[in-house]
C-alpha positions, 0 to 999 in steps of 0.5 A: 500500500502506498498511501493510508489517508486517516481523516478524523470525524466529529459530527463532520460526515457531510463533509467527509463524504465531500472530501472523499469524493474529491479524493476519489475523483483526483488521485490516480497515481497512488494505491490508496488506503482510507481510514476515517476515525470517528470520535464517539459521533456517528455510530452509523458512518461505516454504513453511510460510507458503504452505501455512498461509495460501493466501488471503493473500501472506506475503513471506519474506526469507532472510538469510545470516546472523543479523544481529540484530533492527535489521539484519533489520528494515532489510532488511525495509524495503528491500523494503517498499512500505507507506506506513507500517512496522509493526515487530511482534515474532514473540511478539505477538498482536493484540487489535483492529485495532491496525494501522489505529488506529496507521496512521490517527493518523500518517496525519492527524498529520504531526507525529508520527514514531512510534506504539505501542499498550499491551501486555499480558501473556498474562494480559491485564495491563498491561506495559511499552509505552514509557518516559517518558524516554530513557536518561541520568543521570536514567534511572539515578537512577530505576532506583536509587531503585526508580523512585520518581521516575517514579512521583511525576511519572508515576504509573500512566502511566509505562510503560503508557497508562492515560489512555485517549487519545493520550499523548506519550513518549519511546520505544515498545518494539520490540514494536509501533513503527509509523513512516512509511516516508519518515521511517524512511529519512530518519532512517537506519532502525535503527542497524546497531551494534546487535545486539539491544536499545536500537535502538529507543530510539536510533531514537526518540531520533533521531526525536524529535531531528528535531522529531517526536513519539512517541505511545502509543495506548491504543486500539491493544491487543497482547498481547506474550508477552515472553520466548516468543521466547528460550530458557530455557537458562542459557547463552542467558540469559546471552548475552542479558544481554550483548547487553543490556549491549553495547547499552546501551553503545553507546546511551550512546556514541552519545547521551550526552556522555563527562562525563555518560555517566561519571556515568549509568554510576556510577549504574548500577554502583550500581543493579546492586550494590544489586541484588546485595545485595538478592538476598543478604538 
């Protein structure tokens, strides 16, 4: 098996359906295995996909509880047989044969530990696909200064690859992350400490520290209907913010030494304060 595509579902089966339709329509160059991991949300998922995709096998792994994004992906990876693992968000649509492009690159570049494509919004406008630096003091200073340091250093290529060529980055967003299966398991997969947010950043950091490159491949094109898998309910939005904050705290605790972490947190608090002040004007 060439590629195992792993998609985590939590009340998003309609979006997963559209994602799978684009996957089967676009993918031509590799042998696929599709695994949908359900976070205890839709018990009839297997029957639904069997009816919708009678010509394709969709493996549905039902979990007993909602364990979050990273742990659900780990569960899918445990039953995957693909040489490469492609972690794909449910709210994505493949624009071209991105799977083959990413898989072929990993197969032919042994020094690359993870890869992702260019992401586009619903209007096919460029959107956040990666970051060029890992969270830390410089990251927080850049945020405080409204991204001007990164704009000066990286130009238009700070979050989206406009170069037309493969480009090394710090990490790929979790929407479309492909990793060789052997390396994923060697690195320990996604840390179970994270429920959602920053788990892909943490994993890419470990892969990078092991001596592998993280690559953005602009020829692989995917729409990311960001937020489509989240409820607009104010309570749900508040819960998302708390989870993002929690994920950030876990990342810094795991990866940044105490003194640098304290400095980064100070810059972060200044950034949050500045945003509140700007909103009041």
